[in-house]
N, C-alpha and C positions, 0 to 999 in steps of 0.2 A: 227299544233293540231291533235292529234289522238284519236280515241273514243273507250272509254271504254262500256263494253255491259255487262249486266248481267240480265240472265234468268230462272227462276222457273215456275213450273208448274202452270196452272190455276186453281187448286181444294185447298179447304179446308176443316175442319170439326170441330166442336165445340168441345173443348178440356176437356176433363176429366181425372183427375186422374195426375201421375207424368210423368213432360217431361222433366226432368232436364239431362244434360250430353247425348243428344238424337241426336246431332250434331256438327259437327265441326268447324261450322262458322255462321254468321249471313244469308247468303242467304239459306242456309240448314237449317237455324231454328227457321224459323221466326214463333212466336207468340205473336197474337194481341187481342187487347182488343176491340170491338166496339156494343155499342147496350146493354153494360150490361152484355155481354157475352166472353169468350174468343174461340180464333177459332187459330189452329194450319196451316200453308199456304204452298203452295210447295210442296217440296220435303219431309220434316217433315210431311204431311200428308200423302202425298203418301206412305212416307215407315212405318210411325204410325200408318196411320189410319186405320177406316175399311171399312168407303165406303165414303173417301172424293169426291168431285165433283163441277160441278157449273150449272146454268142453264146458255146452249147455246143462245147466242144472248142478253144476258141481258142488261136490259134497266140502265141508269144512278142510278135510283129512287130505284132500287134494293141491298140489302143489298149484293149481290154476287159483284156489282162493288165497293162500298164503301171498301168492305176488301179487294179485289186485288190493288185499286188505294192506301190505306192507306202502303199496304206492300210494294207498288212501293216505294212509298215516301222515306222507311228506306231505301232502295238502294243508294239515294241521301246522305245519312248522309255521312260528310268529305269528301264527293267526290264534292261537289256544295256549291254557296256563295247562300244566299238567299237576298231580294226576287227572287224566283225563275221564270223563263220564261218556261212554260211547251204546248209541244202540244203532243194533244191522236188523234184519229178517229176512226169510224165506218166501217162497210162493207155499200157498196152503197144499199144493199137491205133496211138497217135501219138508213143509216145515217141522212137522213132527217127528219126521226122519232126520233130519240134521239137525234141530235144538240141540241136544245133549251133547253131539259133537264139536256145536259153535261154542258151546257153554264148556267144553275142554280146552277147545283153544285159546278163549279168552282167559281161562284159569290162570296162563302164563303170566299175566300180569304186565309181563316187561318183554318189550319187542324192541332190538336193536338192529335197525334198517341201513343197509350201507349201500349207498347210490353215488353217482360219477354226476357231475356237476359240470363236468367240459363240454357236456352234451350242447349248454346254452351260454355260459358265459368262459370267455378267455382265457380269466385268473383262473378257470374253477380244479378242482379235483376230486378226489374219492374221499367220500366222507363217512363217518359215521356218527348217526345221530338215535338216541334210545328213548323210547317210547313209556310211559306207565300209564295203566289203566286202573283206575280205582274201582269205579264199580259199570257193571255193561248191562244189556237185556237184551233177549232176541225175540220179534215177535213177528204176528205174520204180516207179507207184506201189502194187504188189502189193507190191513188197519194204521199200516202207517200213510198209507194215502189218502185215508180217512181223515186223521189228525190234522195231516197237512192240509188239507183242504177246507176244514176245517178252520182252522188258522188263519189262513190267508185271506177266506170269504169273512172272517168274524162273525162279524152278528146279521150278516148276509145270508149265511146258508139256511135252504128251508129245513124244515125239524126230518122229516122222513124223505130222503134220495137212495138210489141205486149209485152205484159207483163201479164203475168198468177200466180197468187198466189195459191197457192193450200192449202188452210187453211182446219180446222178439222169441223169448222160451216159452212163457205159459200169457195166457190170457185169466187174470185174475177180475172177482166181479163178487158183489154182496151189495145187503142193504143195509143202511144208517138209519135208525131212528132214534127219538127223543132219548127214547132209555138205552139206547147204544146198540150193538151190533146184533144182526137178528142170522146166528149161524147158519139155520136150516135155511138160507140163502148162498150162502158163500162157496163158491165153485172155484177151481183153477184148472185148466185143460190147456190142449196147442197154442202154441201163441203165434207170431208172425212166421217164425221157423218153418212152420208148416207150409204157409203159403211159399216160400221160397225156396224150400226144397221141391215144388212141384214146377216153378220157376227155371230150376233149375235142368229139371228133366223135360220141360217144353225146348228149351233154348238148345239141350244135347241133341235134339232132332236134327237140328240143321247145323249147328254149329259145334268146335272145338273149343272149350270152357277154358283152357290151360291150366285145367286142377286148380279154377278157382272154387274156394270156399265157402260157407253160407255167410260169412261175414261182409265178405267182397260182393257177393249177390245182393245180400242186403242194402249195400250202401247204392249199387246200379239200381235198383229196384226201386230204392227211394229218388234216384234222377232222373229215371225214367229210360235212361238210353245205358249202354253198352260198348265198353270197345274189343271187337274182335278182328283179330287180323290185320288190324289197325284202321277198322271201320267201324264207324259210329252208325250201331244198331237202334235202333227206336223199338223201343218194348213196350210202349205205355198200354198199347191196345191188349197184350198178354198181360201185364199186371193187372189191368181193368179186369179182365174174364177171369184172374186166379184169385185176385180179392174177392169179388162176386161169389165166387165159390166155395171159399173160405167162410165168409161171412153165410152163405147157405148150408154149409154143411157140419159148419163147428161151431159158431157164434149162436146161430137162430135155436138148435137144438136144446144147446144150455141156458139161455135165457127161458123157452119153455118149459123146461125139466124143473129150475132151482125157483122160478117166480110165477104166482098164482093170482089168480084176478082180484084177489083181495090185496095181496102186496101193491099192486098198482093199482088199486083204489086209493089204497094209502101213500101213494109215491108221488111227489110233488114236482120230481125232476130226476133226468137221468144224467150222470156228470161223466166224461169220458177221460181218460188219462194214459199216458205211458207214449212211446215213440210212434204208434199206429196212428195216431191222431193226424197225424200228419198226410194221412193218406185220404183224401179225398172221398175216396169210393167206398170207405168205411164206413165214415160220418153220415154220408148217403145214406147208406141203405139202414144203418140204425133210423134214419129221421125217416125214412119211407117204411121203415117195419111200424114207428109209433105214431107218425102220422102229427094229426092234431091233439092225442089225446094226451099223452105226457112229452112234455119240453125235453129236448135231446141237446145237451151245450157240451162244448169241449171247455176242460176244466183251466183255472188262470194257472202258469207254469207245468205244464202236465208233464212234461220230464223229469222234474224235480222232486216233487208230492211226497213223494213216501223217503228221499232221504229228508227232507221240511218234518216231516212228522216223526220221522226217525228223532231228529233232533230235539223235538218238541218233547218224545218221550222221555230222551236225555235229560233234558232240564227238571223234567217231574220227579226223576229219581236222584237227582243231585243234591245238592245244600244250596239249589236254587243260585249258582254261580254261572253267570251265562259263561264266562270265559273258559271254563272246562267242558262245556258241553259239546259233542259232535252227533254228527246223525250220517251214518257211511249206508248207503244204499250201493251194494257190488251187484248190479244187474250182467244179464246176458250181453246186454248188448252195450252198457254204454255204465260206469261205474261214477256215481253221484258223493259230493262229500259236501254237507252243509255246516255254516259255523254262524253264531252271533256277534255281528260286531259292532261298536261305535263310530259314529260320526265326530269329528272335532268339528270347531268350530269353521274352518274354511271349506267344509263339506268331503274332504277326502279320508279314507279309512284307514284309520291306526292299523301299522302293517301292510306286508305287501299282500298284492289279490292278483292271484293269475284268472279267478271265476269270476262270474258274472253277479254285482249285487242285486238283490231281487227285495 
C-alpha cells in the first residue's frame, strides 16, 4: 500500500462576499459552514482572506479545532470507506490536558460537514456529507512522528535515535530505542512562533506591519522577504540572527536538560522533522552543536511524518482494512491528512487525489 497525503495551511477566516471560481480544486477551495457561519479555510483563506489565522495549540473544545477537523474530513471523500478509523495527536505540552476533551469530541461518532463546491466547480453547489467514526485514538505528536519515520525508513532506521520535530507552535523531541520511547527524554517547548514573534518586534522598529499576524509573518520569514508599503524588504539577515538566537536560548538548553552523555553514547543518529527543517540556519546550528560525534539528518518527508504515523496507528487499531484508516495532524501551521491507496495497472490512483502521493 502507498500513502496519499493532502496538506493545507491551518488558517481560516469568516467568509463574506462572492467566493465562486476562486480555486482550482477542493483542497485549495475549502469553504465550510459550522456554528451558523461560513468559513474559508487553508489556501483559500491564505490567498483570499484579509487576516486568516488560528489560535496556537487550541483545545478540541474551540471552534478552531472543529473547523480544521471538518475541513480535514473533506479530504477523505472518495478516498476512504466508512465507518472510519482515525488517529490524531497533540504536543506533549498539551497532550494530557487535551486528550480527554479530544475523546469527548470524537465520541460524537457522526459528523455532518456542510461545504460549498462552487469555489472550484462551475456546476458546484452547497453539499452535505456525513462521516462516521468507528474507532479512534489520540497519541502524543512525537510518537506519531517516530512511528511515521520508522515506517518510511522500514529496516534502514537505527535502533537508537533522537527525533526532534521543529513545529510552528511547539518544538517536540525524544529518544527512541529498540525497546520503545524513552519518556525521560521527551520534551515540548516554544516552537518557531517564538522566533517569528521576535521578527515582528524587530521589524516594527522600522516599519508599519499593517496588522500582519503570526501566520503571515511566518510566510515572510520562510521566503526571506516581505512587502511593506509596496517595497520589497530583504529580511534574511534578521532571520539568521533571530533563528540563531532561538537555537541558542530555546533549543540548546532543552538538549542539555533532557539528554545525558549516556543517551548520546547510545544514540546513532539525530533526525530533524517538521516545518523548521526548511530553515538552513537551524540545521546548521544542530550540525555545529554535534559536529562529527552524532550524525544529524533531515528526516524524509519531514512535514508529513506525524500524519503518516497517525495513519499507521489507525491501521493498528482497525480491523486491518486499509481503506477505512486515516491519520489527521491538525498542526498550528499546516493540517495534514494521510490515507492509504492502491494503484491500478496503469499507475493512476483509484479515486481523486488533491494531495501528493508519497
